[in-house]
N, C-alpha and C positions, 0 to 999 in steps of 0.2 A: 338250811339247804335252800329255803326260799330266797334268802338274800344273796346266795351265790348265783342262783338263776337269774335274779333281778340284774346282777352286775353284769353277768354275762351277756344279756340281751341288750343292755345300755351301752357297754363300753366296749364290747368285743364284736360288734356286728360288723359286716362287710364281708370281703371276698378274699380268698387267699391268692397270693400271688405265685407264678410259676417259675420265679427266677432260679429256685433250687434245682429245677430240671434242665435249665437253659444252657448250663455250661459256660455262663457268662459272669463276670465279675460283678458283684452286686454294688449299686451306689449306695450312698448313705441313707436314702429313703428306703432301698432294698434292704439294708441290714435292719431298718426299723420295722418293716414289715415281717422279717425274719423273727425278730424279737416278739412281735405281736402274735404270730403264728405259734411260737412255742409258748407265749403265756396263755394262749387259748387252750392248747393241749394240756397245760398242766391244771388250768382251771376247771377244764371239764372233767378231769380225772380226780379231783378232790374228794368225791364220796368214795372213789376206789381206794384212796390213801388212808382215809378214815378208817375202812374196812380192815385194811392192813394192820393200823395200829390196834383196833379191837381185838384182833386174834393174838396179839403179844401176850405171853403168859410169864416170862421169866426175864431179869434184868439183862442177861446176856442176849436175849432176842431184842431187847429194845436197843442196847448197844449195837447189834448188827445191822438193824433197820436205820439207826441214825447214821452209822458209818457209810452204808450205802449210798444215802442222799448226801452226805457231806464227809468225803473220804479225807479231804485235804486237812480236816480238823483233828485228824487222829494219826497214830502211827501206823505204818502199813501193816496190814495182817499178813501172817505167814502162810495164808492160803486164800484163794479167791471166796468172797461171800456168796456168789453165784457161779456156778459152774455149767456151761451150756454143751451138750453133747450130741453131735449130729450122728445118730445111728445109721442114717442113709441120706444120699442127696437125690434120690429117685423122687420125682414128683408126677402126680396126676393132673396138676393144673399147670397153667400158663399165664400166672396174674402178670399184668402188664407192668407193675412197678417193682417186681421181685428183683432181688439182687443177683438170683441166681442167673439171670440173664446177662450179667457183667462178670460173672465168676466161671470162666470155663475150664472146669476140673472134670476129671474121670468120674464117672457114675459108679457108685458102688455101695454096699452096705458093711457095717462093722462086724467084725467076728465076734462071737459070743464070748469067746475067752479073753478078748481084749477089753470088752465092755465089763466083765466081771473084775478084770484087773484094776480097771478105773474105780468102779463102786467100792472094792476093797479099800483103796487108798482115802477115797473120799470119805469113808466110815470112820477113818481115824480123826478127822477134823470136825469138831463140833461147831465150829464158827460158820460152816456153811448153812445158807438159809435155804437156797433152792437149787435142786439138781434138775436141771432142765433139759428135756429132750427136744431139741429145736436145732434147725440149721436151715440148708437151702433146699430141703426135701420135706416130704410127708412121712414122720416117723413111724406110722401104722403100717407103711408099705415094707418095712423091714421083714424079709421071709421069716424071721423067727422071734418076731416081736412079742409074742406070748413069753418065750424063755427069758426075753430081757426083763419083762415086767416082774416075772416070779424071783428072778435075781435081785431086782431092786426092792421087791416087798420083802424078801429074806433077810435083806441088810437094812431095812427100815429107812430107806432113802426118802428124803423130803421131796419126791419126785412131782415135776410139773411137765405135762405133756402137751405140746402145742400142736394143734392139727388144724387142717381146712375143713374138718368135719367128717374125713373118711374114718377116722378113728371110732366114730359113733355108728357107722354104717358097716364096717367091716368085722366088729366084734360085737358079740351080744353084751347088753348093758349088764347083766348080772356079773358076767365074767369081768367087765371093766371095773365094776365096784369090788370084785374081789382083789383086785392088784393093789388096794390100800394107797390110791395116788392121793396126793395133797390137793392137785388143781389140774383141771382139765382146761387149756385155753383155747378157744375156738376163733380163728380168725375170720371176720366178717367185715369185709370193706364194701362201700358203697352204701347208701342210705335206704336203698329200697330194692326190690326185686330186679328191676332193669339196670340199674347202676351196678349192682352186685354182679349180674352175669356178663356185664360189658368188661369189668374189671378182671373178675374171677373166671377167667376162660377156663371151662370145664366143669365149672359148678352149677348146681342148680338149687336156687333160693329156696324153693318149696320144700325140696327134699331135705335140705339142710335145716329148716325150720322144724320139720317134723322129726327129725333125729334128735336135736337138741331137746325139743318138747318132751318126746318119749324117755330120753334119759333123765331130764330133770323129774319126771313122775315115777320112774323106776328107783332112783334115789330117795325121793320122799316116802315112798312105799316102804322102802327098807328100813327107814327110820335113821339112815345116816346123814351126817352133815358134809361129809367128804365123798368124793373130791369136789371142791368148789368149781363151780362152772363159772368161768371167766370169759367173756366176750372181748375180743381184741379188734380195735378198729383203727385203721390208718386214715387220718384226715386227709381228704383229696382236695385239690384246688376246686374252689367254687362251692364247696360245701359250707352253708351257712350254720350258724350257731342255732337257729331255730330248727334246722334238720337234724343237728346232731343230738340235741335235746330230746327230740322225738325219737331218734333212732334209740337211745338210750333207755326212754320210757317203754319202748316197744320189746325189747330184748330182757329188761328186769323183769318181764312177766314170767319168763322160763329160765332165768340165769340169777346168779347171784351178785355179780359185779360186771360193770362194763368200764374198760380202760381205753384211753385214745393215745395213739401215738403219732409223732411227727413224721410226715413225709420225707423220706431221702432219696437221693438219687438212685436209680436202678444200677448204674454203673459202679457204684462203690467208691468213685473218685470224682471230685470236681476238676474242672479244667482250668482252674485258676488257683493262685495261692492267696491265703488271707492272713497275714501276720498279726492281725488285732483280733485273736480269738481267745477264748477262755480255756482254762485247764481242763485237761480230760480227765473225767472221773473214772472212765472204764479201766484205764491201766492200773487203778488202785483197787479196784473192787470186784473184777469179774474177768472170766477168760473162757475160751471153748475148745473144743477138739472135734476135728473132723473126722469122718468115718474110717478112714485109713490111720488115725492115731496122730497126724500131724496137729501140732499145737501153733496156730498162726501168730504172727509178731504180736497182735492185739485184737481186741473185738472188731475194730473198725478198718483195719488193713490186712488184705489176705494175700499180697504179693511177695510176701517174706514170711519166714516162719523161724520159731525158736528151737523147734526140734520134734521128736516123736515120742508118745508116751509109751511105745513098745519098748525103747532103750532107756528111757529116763522116767523119773517120777515127775507128777504135777508140781509138787512143791519146788522141785528144782528148777523146772521151767519158768515157774512164777517168779524165781529169783535170778533169771537168766540175765547176764550182762547187758544183752540189747535192751531188754525191757527196763533194766534199772537205768541205763542211760537215758532212755526216753523220760521216765519219770523225773529224773535230775533236771532235764530240760523244760519239763512242764513246772517243776517246782520254782524254777528262774525265770519263766515266761520267755525262755530263750527258744523259741520255736524254729528261729532260722538255723538252729543247729540239728533241727529233726524235720527234715523236707517231707517225710512220710506224713507226718501229723499235720503240716500245713496243707496238704491236699485231702485231708480226710474229712468226709461229710457229716460224720457223727458228732463233731464237737466244735462247730462253729460259734 
């Protein structure tokens, strides 16, 4: 780990460019900066990846982990390895970089009966690694969130709840422990209190820090090892490696792991086309469902959709002709035949 830190300090210093938010076509040097930014994000997350591997207990889990990282090395799975379910798109924050600002959809919450239908189908597929409650809202704001958690626990879902911290403030910590969650992911952007509150409008750094600390202590006193407490940080322009390493040290005092994400445009689409892109891993490994049951075309493009899980199964939509066509285009690197992919910010 010391060696990794030294490499980061020596080779990945410097500042982040802001071309990914500019809406302009990147030059060759811009693409090089993009590659360095992604390398920095991956390198900073290496400890998190090792922790993921340490939790693997069965060959099937190892296969699913490797498949998720390198999906083009294997035959397409019959079901997503990760499934994201947006139980609500209501939110009490107004984060400056959130995709919510670029996705003008009606606001609502998933019906409990629909959630249970999804859970029942997911339970039939043992290849699923994570059942993620995440989207463009705060899951804990669902009016019947406790009922959803009871359903998830009853069916032994590998549930991961993403939260801006509200989960830990709206519900008692013993109650959260009773839901038998696999992981609680707390989104914390900004490297200190000032930058956090500038970015996460509506959040209070001191209150969040206290909530995470109290939950960590509650879990420890209960003798449980789960849910894992994961801190998720989106790397912002001008955040240095030194600041990010300090951020990780600070939060590892009261959390199990810290993972860094690459910054993506809040609009969800670039204003240029980039034909020299890499194959998209998302269309072979993961998918999502909106609160109303809609299954979008893919994880990165929301202006088209495959269908609705009210009327179809997830398995059927996973093999939808539109998605299969996109996969064939990526297999051939023929992105000109998939214009939606050429404008997607997730897989440049």
